[in-house]
N, C-alpha and C positions, 0 to 999 in steps of 0.2 A: 472710880476705877481702881484705886488703891485698896479699898475694902474688898472688892471682888478678888484682887490678886492675893490678899491675905487668906480669903476663904479657899481659893484654889490651892495655895501652898499648904494649908492645914489639911485639906482632903488628901493631897498627894502624900504628905508625911504620914497621915494615918494609914493610908493604903500601904506604904512601904513598911510600916511597923507591924502590920497585922499578920497573925499566924506564927508558927514556930520557925519556919525557914522560907526562903524565897523572897526576892526583891524584884518587882516588875520593872523592866527598863522603861524609862520615860521616853515617850514619842516626841522627838525634837525636830522632826523633819520640817515643821512649819514655823520654827522660831529661830531667832538669831540671838546669841548670848554674848554678853560682854565679859571682860575679866572682872575679878573681884574689885569692888570699889569700897574704899575705906572712907567713912564719914564720921565727923565729930562736930555735933551741932548743939548749941545751947538755945533755950527758949524759956518762955514764962512758965510752962508746965511740961510734963513728960509727953503728953499727946502731941502738943505743938512741936516739940523737939523731934519727935519721931517722924511726923509728917514732913517737916523741913528736911530731915536727913534723907528720906526717901526721894523727895523731889531733887535734892542735890545729886543723889546717886543716879537718877534718871538723866540729868543733864550731862554729868561726866561720862556715864556709860555710852550715851549716844555719840558724844564727841570722840571717845576712844574707839568705838566701833567704826565710825566713819573714817578715822585715820587708818585703822587696820585695813578696811576695804580698799582704800585708795593709796595705801603705802605712803602716807604723808604725815607731817607733824600734826599734833593735836591742835596747835594754834590755828591751823587753817580750817578746822571743822566749823560748820555753821552752828549758830545758837538758835535752837527751836524754842518757842514758848511752851510753858508748862501744859497748856490746854492741848497742844498738838502731841506732846510727849505722852500725855494720858491716853490718847487714842491709839498710839502705836506700841505702847508697852503692854505685853501680855501678862507678865508676872514679875515679882521681885522675890528672890530667894535669899533668905537670911542665913549666912554662914556663921556669924557670931554677932551678938549684940549685947549691950549693957545699957539699961534704961535707968536714969536717975530722976530726981524730982524736976529738974530743969535742964537736963543734958541727955544726949543720945549719942552713943558710940557703937558703931557696927561695921561689919564687913558684909556687903550686899552684892549679889549678882542679879543683873537686870536682863530679862528676856524680852525681845522685841518680836512682834508679829511680822513674819517675813513679807507677806503681801502688802501690809499697810506701811511698813517701814521702807520698803524697796525704793519708792520715789524719792524719799528724803535722803536715803543713803546713796543715791545715784547708781543703783543697780537694777536690772530688770530680770526677774525670775531668780533662779538659783545662781549663786556665785560660782560654785564648783561645777565646771563643765564636764569633767571627766571623773568617773568613779571606778573603783576597783570592782572585781567580781565579788559576790557575797562571800565574806570571810567569817568563819566561825571563830568567835573570840572566847578563849578559855582563860579566866583570871585565876592564877595560882598564888596562894599565900603560903610561905614557908616561915613558920615560927615555932620555937621550942622543939625543933626537930620533927615537926609534923607538917605535912603538905595537905592543903585543902583547897577546894575550889568553891563549890556552891552547896556543900553538905550542910552548912549552917551559915547564918548571916555573919558577914564580916565587913570591915571598912573598905577593903579592896573591891569586893563585889559591888558594894553600894556606890563607890566612886565611879565604876563603869556603868552602873544602872542609871546614874544621874548625869553621865557625861553627855554633852551636847554634840551629837553626831552630825548635825545639819551642815556644819562648816568644815567637815573633814572629807577628804577624797576617798576614805576607806568606807566601804559598804559593810558595816559590822552586822553580824548576826549574834545577838546577845541572849544568853539563857537566863531564866529567872530563878532557877533553883527549885522550882516546883515540880510535882509529878515525878517522872523518872530521870530528871536532869542529874541529880547526884549520882545515880548509878551509871549514866552514860557519859557524862562530861565530868570526869574526876581527874585528880592529879596523876593517877596511875595510867590513865589513857594517853597522856602526853608522852609517856615513855614507851608505849607499845609500838614496835616496828611493823606489825602486820598491816598490810595495805587493805586487806579485805574488810576488816572492821572499820577502818578509817573511811572507806568508801560508803559503807552502810551508814555510818554516823553522819557524814556530810549529806547524804540523801535524806536522812530523817529531818535535819534542820534546814534543808534547802540552801546549803552553802556549797562552795566549790573549792575552798582552800582553808587553811588553819592558821590562826594567829594565837600565840600564847603570851600573855602579859603576866610576868612573874615578879613578885616582891618578896624579898627576904627581910623579915622584920625582926629587929633585935631591940630589946628593952634593957635599959640599965638596971631598973628595978620597977616594981609595980607602981604605975602612976607617974614614973619619972621620964627622963628623956628617952627618945626612941630614934633608931637609925634604920632607914629602909634602903635596901639595894634593889633597884628596879632593872629588870632585864626584859628586852623585847625579843621574841623568838618567832620563827616562821616555819611552816611546813611540818610534815609528819616526823622529820628527823631533828626537830628543835634547832634549826639554824639560828644562831645568835645574830641579830641585826644591830644591837647597840644596848647601852645601859648607862646608868648614872646613880648617884647616891643623894638622898635627901635626909634631913633630920627634923625632928619635932621636939620642942622643949619639954613637952609633957604629954600625957595620954589624951588630954582634951584637944591637942593640936594634931593628932594623928589623922582624923578625917580630912582636914585641910591639906596635910601632906599627901594623902592618898589621891585627893582630887588633883593636886598639882602633878603628881606622878602620872596619872592617867592622861593629862594633857600633854606631858612631855613624851610619853610613850607613843601617843597618837602622832606626835610630830616625827618620831623615828619611823613609824609605819608609813606615814605620808611621804617622807623623804625616800624611803626604800621603794615605794610605789613609783615615785617620779624618776628614780634611777633605773627602773625596770628590774628590781631585785625581788619582786613579789610574784614571780612566775610559778604557776602550778607545777608541782612535781609530776613528771610524766607517769610515775609509778602509781599515782592515784587514778589514772584512767583504767578503764576495763581492758583486760588483755584481749587481743584480737581472737576471734573464734578460730578453732582449729581448721586447718585446710582439709577439706573433704576430698578423699581420693576417689575420683570417678572411675567406674569400672572400665577396663580397657575394652575398646570396641574392636571387634574383628575387622580386619581390612576387607573392603568390598571384593567380592570374587572377581577374579580376572576374566575379562570377556574372552570367550572362546574364539579362537582364530577362525574356525569354520562354523560360525553361528548360523542358524537357520534364518534366512531372510525370505520375505514374501515379495514377489515381483509379478507384475501383470505382463503377460506375453500376448501380443496381438498377431494372429496368423492371417495373413492377407493372401487371398487366392480366389479363383472363380470356379473351383472344382472341389467336390467333396473328397476326392482322393488326396488333394493337397492337405486338407484339414486332417484326414486320417493319418497320413504319413507324418505330419508335423506333431500330432499327439504321440505317435509311436516313438518319434525321436526324443521328445521331451521326457517320456516315461522311462526310456532306456538310457538317458543321459546320466553319466556319473555325477553324484552329488545332489540329484533331484529326489526329494522325499515324496512329493506328490505333485500331480498336475490336474487341477480341478476346473472343468469348463464353467465359465460364468455366462457366456452368451455364444451360441453356435450360429454361424451364418456362412454356410458353405459357398455361397456365391458372392461373398464380400469379406468382411473382416470378422473373425471370431476372437473372443476374449477368454484367456485361460489364466487362472491364478496358480503360480508355481512356487512351491517351497523349496529353496535351494540353499545348500551349504556353500556360501561364498558370496562374492560381490556380483553386482550386475554386469560388470565388465568381464568377469570370468564366465558368467553364463552366456554372454554374447559371443565370447571367443570360442566356447565349446560348441555352440550351434553353428558358428561360421566354419569350424573345422569339419563339421558334418556336411558341408556343402550348401548351407542356407545363406541367403543374403540378409544380413542383420544390421540394424542400427538401434541405438538405445538412448534414452534421455530420462534422467531422474530415476524412477523405479519402473519404467515401461520399456519393454523390448519388443521391437517389431521385426517379424521374420517373413520372408517369402522366397519361393524357389527362384533360381537363376533363369529358368526357362519355363516351358509349359508343364514340365514333369518335375515332381519333387525328387530330391536325391534319395538313393536307396538306403535302406536301414543296414548298417554294418552288422555282420554276423557276430554273435556273442563270442567272447574269447573262449578258446578250447580249454577244457578242464585239464589240469595236469594229471598224467597217468601215474598210478602208484608204482613204485619200483618193485620188480620181482626179486624174490630172494635168490641168492646164488646157490646152484646145485652142488652138493659135495662131490668130489672126484671119486670114481669107483676104486675100490681097494681089491687087490688080488688075495685070494685065499691060499691056504697052504698047499692044496692039491694042484692049483695052477702053477704054483711056484715050483712044484716038483716036475 
């Protein structure tokens, strides 16, 4: 198992170092990582010392991870046999090592397979039950007055590429620095206020919000002590969430300082997420579409007071004269446009369709005023004479006579005056 881990680590290291730029982020969703374990072991030869140091690191890493999971002291953690640890350890990463003829000194990080280690750690499935929305992480390095992100390989980008995200509540979207990443995700982008390009960038990488992890690196002299000021920012306006300062005794210790800085900044992001301070800026949302002005609709035409209505008039009588007089009354009645026979039965009931300007009550009242006996229901009017003879037809109204012009008065001529 240990030889396989060495092979995996070498392959990953070779992959990280290939090419001029770009560091592929490690997929750590299926692993659990311990903190750095320091070992100092002696043995008969170098190989035995190294194997003993790795086994010691496995034991201490499991106990430390169990204590972290249960928030308990390390002394309460169970001791697993080496055969079991070999089955649940996925890899061992070497941060620093010194190999002597019969001594091994190293700082090691042990990764456990999540599914295999879960029963022994007392957890089922993922430990983190709540994650943030996908957050685009932009690692910014400021050194010697220059700001860079992923334009070329650097220790800060590598620290985030190797960061174990499985135990963090932040759903990081990490860029590799390959392809168009240096043009899209650069230090200048973090200072751009325009929301349109931010929205396009988030859509390209499948993220919903922005996190900026910045380190300001200062060196006393080349190869000498270094000081890093780490700042955690959030959102398109670079809201500062927190910061801290770390130091490294020499250039060789800078990668370890960067790895520690990434862990502590992740803690700041996680605390801000727990406090509800990682809310997406509403300005990153698409603006609502413009309100479309609907054309004004003309009001419906008012219903005419004297609208033409169709009624059925039933003429009841046993004589054709009654029918003829009834038709004459209907056709001469004011407001009637037409009276069309539908069924003629002089010895019974005849049916006539009448087009009338007014209501059925007005039609019935007009027929009643003519001397007919009338009743109505719905759209049907029934009429019959009061006796055996129908009422006479009223004469038409007399036409008004035109006024005659006044005759001028006669005038006397001069002869009559004399």
